[in-house]
C-alpha positions in Angstrom: 6.9 13.6 -14.8 4.2 12.7 -11.9 4.7 8.5 -11.2 0.5 8.6 -10.6 -2.1 11.1 -12.9 -5.9 11.1 -12.2 -8.3 13.8 -13.6 -11.4 14.0 -13.0 -12.1 10.3 -11.8 -15.6 8.7 -10.6 -16.2 5.7 -9.5 -20.5 4.8 -9.1 -21.1 1.0 -7.7 -25.0 -0.4 -9.1 -27.1 -2.4 -7.1 -30.2 -3.3 -9.5 -31.4 0.0 -9.9 -29.8 1.6 -7.1 -26.6 3.7 -7.4 -23.8 4.7 -5.5 -21.3 7.2 -6.4 -18.1 6.5 -4.0 -15.8 9.1 -6.0 -17.1 12.1 -7.8 -14.5 13.9 -9.8 -11.0 13.6 -8.0 -7.9 14.9 -9.8 -4.1 14.7 -8.2 -0.9 13.6 -9.0 1.7 11.9 -7.8 5.3 12.3 -8.1 8.0 9.2 -8.1 9.4 8.5 -4.3 6.3 10.9 -2.9 4.4 10.1 0.4 0.9 10.4 0.5 -1.4 10.0 3.1 -5.1 9.6 2.1 -7.6 10.4 5.0 -11.1 10.8 5.3 -13.9 9.5 7.6 -15.7 5.7 6.8 -17.7 6.3 3.6 -15.6 8.9 2.0 -14.0 6.6 -0.9 -10.5 6.5 0.1 -10.8 2.7 0.7 -12.3 2.6 -3.0 -9.9 4.8 -4.2 -6.9 2.8 -3.0 -7.8 0.0 -5.0 -8.5 2.0 -8.2 -4.9 2.9 -8.0 -3.5 -0.4 -7.7 -5.4 -1.9 -10.2 -7.6 -3.6 -7.8 -10.7 -2.2 -8.9 -11.8 -0.3 -12.3 -12.9 3.6 -12.4 -16.2 4.2 -14.1 -14.9 7.6 -15.3 -12.0 9.9 -15.7 -8.6 9.0 -16.7 -5.9 7.2 -14.5 -2.0 7.3 -15.9 0.3 5.5 -14.5 4.0 5.8 -15.6 3.1 8.2 -18.1 1.0 5.5 -19.8 -3.3 5.5 -19.7 -4.2 2.6 -17.0 -6.7 1.9 -20.0 -3.6 1.2 -22.4 -2.4 -1.7 -20.3 -3.8 -5.2 -21.3 -4.9 -7.6 -18.7 -2.1 -9.2 -18.6 0.6 -6.5 -18.0 -1.4 -4.8 -15.3 -1.3 -8.0 -13.4 2.8 -7.8 -13.8 2.7 -4.3 -12.8 0.8 -5.2 -9.3 3.4 -8.4 -9.3 5.9 -6.6 -9.9 6.1 -2.1 -9.4 3.3 -2.6 -6.3 3.6 -4.1 -3.2 -0.2 -4.1 -1.0 -0.1 -3.5 3.0 -3.8 -4.5 4.4 -5.3 -3.8 8.2 -6.7 -7.2 8.2 -2.6 -9.1 7.2 -3.9 -11.2 5.0 -1.5 -13.8 5.6 -2.0 -17.8 5.1 -3.0 -19.9 8.3 -1.0 -22.5 9.1 1.6 -21.0 7.6 4.9 -20.2 8.6 7.0 -17.0 7.7 9.2 -17.7 5.3 6.4 -19.5 3.1 4.1 -16.2 3.8 7.0 -13.9 2.0 7.5 -16.2 -0.9 3.9 -15.8 -1.9 4.5 -13.4 -4.6 6.8 -15.1 -6.3 4.4 -17.7 -7.2 3.3 -15.7 -9.6 6.5 -14.0 -11.1 9.2 -14.8 -13.5 11.9 -15.1 -11.1 13.6 -18.7 -10.5 12.6 -21.1 -7.8 16.1 -21.3 -6.5 16.4 -17.8 -5.5 13.1 -17.7 -3.7 14.4 -18.3 -0.4 17.4 -15.9 -0.2 14.9 -13.8 -1.1 12.6 -14.1 1.4 15.5 -14.0 3.8 16.5 -10.7 2.8 13.3 -9.2 2.9 12.1 -10.8 6.2 16.0 -9.3 7.7 15.0 -6.0 6.4 11.6 -5.9 8.6 12.9 -7.1 11.9 11.8 -10.8 12.0 15.0 -13.3 11.3 14.1 -14.6 14.6 10.9 -15.5 13.5 10.9 -17.2 10.0 9.4 -21.1 11.1 7.1 -19.5 13.1 3.3 -19.6 12.3 1.2 -16.7 11.5 -0.5 -17.8 14.8 2.6 -17.4 16.4 2.6 -14.0 15.8 1.4 -10.9 17.7 -0.2 -8.2 15.7 2.6 -6.0 14.9 4.5 -9.3 13.9 2.3 -9.7 11.1 2.2 -6.7 9.9 5.7 -6.9 9.3 5.4 -9.7 7.8 3.4 -8.0 5.0 5.6 -5.7 4.5 8.1 -8.8 3.8 5.8 -9.5 1.5 5.2 -6.9 0.0 8.8 -5.7 -0.5 9.2 -9.0 -2.0 9.6 -8.0 -5.7 11.5 -4.7 -4.9 8.2 -2.9 -5.7 8.3 1.1 -6.9 5.1 2.1 -4.6 3.9 0.3 -1.6 -0.4 1.0 -1.2 -0.8 0.4 2.9 -4.6 0.5 3.7 -4.5 1.2 7.5 -1.7 -0.6 8.4 -2.0 0.2 11.7 -5.5 -0.2 12.1 -5.7 -3.7 14.5 -2.4 -2.6 15.9 -1.4 -1.0 19.6 0.5 2.4 19.5 3.9 1.0 20.1 3.2 -1.7 17.2 1.8 0.8 15.2 4.6 3.0 15.5 7.0 0.0 14.2 5.0 -0.5 11.5 5.3 3.3 10.4 8.8 3.8 10.7 8.9 0.8 8.4 6.8 2.7 5.8 8.7 5.8 6.6 12.4 4.3 6.1 11.0 2.7 2.7 10.1 6.1 1.5 14.0 7.4 2.8 14.9 4.4 0.1 12.9 6.4 -2.8 9.8 4.2 -3.0 6.6 6.2 -3.8 4.3 5.4 -0.5 0.0 6.3 -0.8 -1.3 5.7 2.9 -4.5 5.5 3.6 -5.6 6.1 7.0 -8.2 7.7 9.6 -5.5 8.1 12.0 -3.8 11.8 11.9 -1.2 10.3 13.8 -0.1 7.8 10.7 -0.6 10.2 8.2 1.2 12.8 10.1 5.1 10.4 8.8 3.8 11.6 5.2 4.6 14.7 3.2 1.4 15.4 1.7 -1.8 14.3 3.1 -5.0 14.7 0.8 -8.5 14.3 3.1 -11.5 13.5 1.3 -15.2 13.9 1.8 -18.1 12.3 0.2 -16.1 11.3 -2.5 -14.6 14.4 -3.1 -11.1 16.1 -2.3 -11.4 18.3 0.8 -8.1 19.4 0.8 -4.8 18.4 -0.4 -2.1 19.9 2.0 1.9 19.9 2.2 2.4 18.2 6.0 4.5 21.0 8.0 5.9 19.0 10.7 6.6 15.7 9.7 6.7 12.8 12.4 9.7 11.4 12.3 10.3 7.8 13.4 13.4 6.2 14.3 14.6 3.8 11.3 15.1 0.8 13.8 14.3 -2.0 11.4 15.5 -1.0 7.8 19.5 -0.9 6.9 
């Protein structure tokens, strides 16, 4: 049973009398535990697609089935709970709180959860340990390198043990070494059973996936299995 299934998905943005079609009849499914990379040039619709899959935006036409249930059948409260508990998000710009240390940044999603506050610190420390940053828990984000910031963002995405991670250009602001480290962490998360949806324009990062969907002008140009996956050393997560 597919974890995610979209059929004839369309997204149109309106600005006065002007309409812009960002997605035009996109259809595919993602199985539980699959690692899918979505590629395409700027303006191809890949980030729009991720925002719809992550329930950060709504489709205009078509259907989206998440975990065997049409997304239209979820209430706003249920969708908010899904985003908090079943989905994790990692963005190119990190989206960390300034003048706040690593521990507090990672704990942030728990503010919107049902988890008892007495458990927050332990959960955050575990997530931070997973990404190899236990020695930096009291450092503010301004004291971290780009690669460290992205690892904090990954730890924050892991805090509620989500089933799926959405990563939007996670290596876009990183040098090649830091980018490889981040992709190895994401690869390990997939090896542990999490579904991964990666948005990227870089072939290097896409080759960590099991499958690459290429978008062009809001349409699927190709959808192929990766014949030779790039393998990391899996240094961080035990």
